[in-house]
C-alpha positions as CSV (number, residue, x, y, z in Angstrom):
1,X,-88.2,11.3,-22.1
2,X,-85.2,10.0,-24.0
3,X,-84.5,13.4,-25.4
4,X,-84.5,14.9,-21.9
5,X,-82.1,12.3,-20.7
6,X,-79.8,12.9,-23.7
7,X,-79.8,16.6,-23.1
8,X,-78.9,16.3,-19.5
9,X,-76.0,13.9,-20.1
10,X,-77.6,11.3,-17.8
11,X,-75.2,8.4,-18.4
12,X,-75.7,6.1,-15.4
13,X,-76.5,3.1,-17.5
14,X,-73.5,3.6,-19.8
15,X,-70.9,4.0,-17.0
16,X,-70.5,0.7,-15.2
17,X,-68.3,0.7,-12.1
18,X,-69.2,4.4,-11.5
19,X,-70.5,4.9,-7.9
20,X,-74.3,5.4,-7.6
21,X,-75.4,7.1,-4.4
22,X,-79.0,7.2,-3.5
23,X,-80.6,9.0,-0.6
24,X,-83.9,7.5,0.5
25,X,-85.6,10.1,2.7
26,X,-83.5,11.2,5.7
27,X,-82.9,7.7,7.0
28,X,-81.1,5.6,4.4
29,X,-78.2,5.9,1.9
30,X,-77.6,3.3,-0.8
31,X,-74.1,3.2,-2.4
32,X,-73.4,0.9,-5.3
33,X,-69.9,0.2,-6.8
34,X,-68.1,1.1,-3.6
35,X,-64.5,0.1,-2.8
36,X,-64.8,-0.4,1.0
37,X,-65.2,1.6,4.2
38,X,-62.4,3.9,5.3
39,X,-63.9,5.1,8.6
40,X,-66.9,3.9,10.6
41,X,-68.6,5.6,13.5
42,X,-72.1,6.4,14.7
43,X,-71.7,10.0,13.5
44,X,-69.6,9.6,10.4
45,X,-69.0,6.8,7.8
46,X,-66.6,7.3,5.0
47,X,-66.8,5.0,2.0
48,X,-64.2,4.7,-0.7
49,X,-65.4,5.1,-4.3
50,X,-63.6,5.2,-7.7
51,X,-62.9,8.9,-7.7
52,X,-62.2,9.4,-3.9
53,X,-64.6,9.0,-1.1
54,X,-68.1,9.7,0.2
55,X,-68.6,11.0,3.7
56,X,-72.0,10.3,5.3
57,X,-72.6,12.3,8.5
58,X,-75.5,12.0,10.9
59,X,-76.8,10.6,14.1
60,X,-77.0,6.9,15.1
61,X,-75.5,5.8,11.8
62,X,-75.0,2.1,11.2
63,X,-74.2,-0.2,8.3
64,X,-77.2,-2.3,7.6
65,X,-76.0,-4.3,4.6
66,X,-72.7,-4.7,2.7
67,X,-71.8,-6.8,-0.3
68,X,-69.0,-6.5,-2.8
69,X,-71.2,-4.1,-4.9
70,X,-73.6,-2.4,-2.6
71,X,-73.9,-1.1,0.9
72,X,-76.8,0.4,2.9
73,X,-76.3,3.0,5.7
74,X,-79.2,3.8,8.1
75,X,-79.7,6.4,10.7
76,X,-80.6,10.1,10.7
77,X,-78.7,11.4,7.7
78,X,-77.5,15.0,8.1
79,X,-75.1,15.3,5.2
80,X,-73.4,13.6,2.2
81,X,-70.1,15.0,1.0
82,X,-68.1,13.9,-2.0
83,X,-64.3,14.1,-1.4
84,X,-62.3,13.8,-4.6
85,X,-58.8,12.4,-4.7
C-alpha cells in the first residue's frame, strides 16, 4: 500500500494547510483548511481556499457546520468546481 501511495504522489498528510475536499454521496461536502465563504445561496456556495476557490452547486444547499478549519455543506450536490486564482 505504501508503494502505491508513493507512486501516485499522494501527499495529503505531508501538506498541512492545503484544502481537503471530500464528497460524501450526493448530499454532503466537507472542506478542511478553508479561508471563508465568498458567496452563499441555496443553489451555489463559493468557498475560498489557499489556491483560489471551490464552487459547490446544487439544490437546497445549506451550511451545516463551520469552524476555523472545517465546513460542511448539505443539500443535493450537483457539481464541485475548482477555480484557481
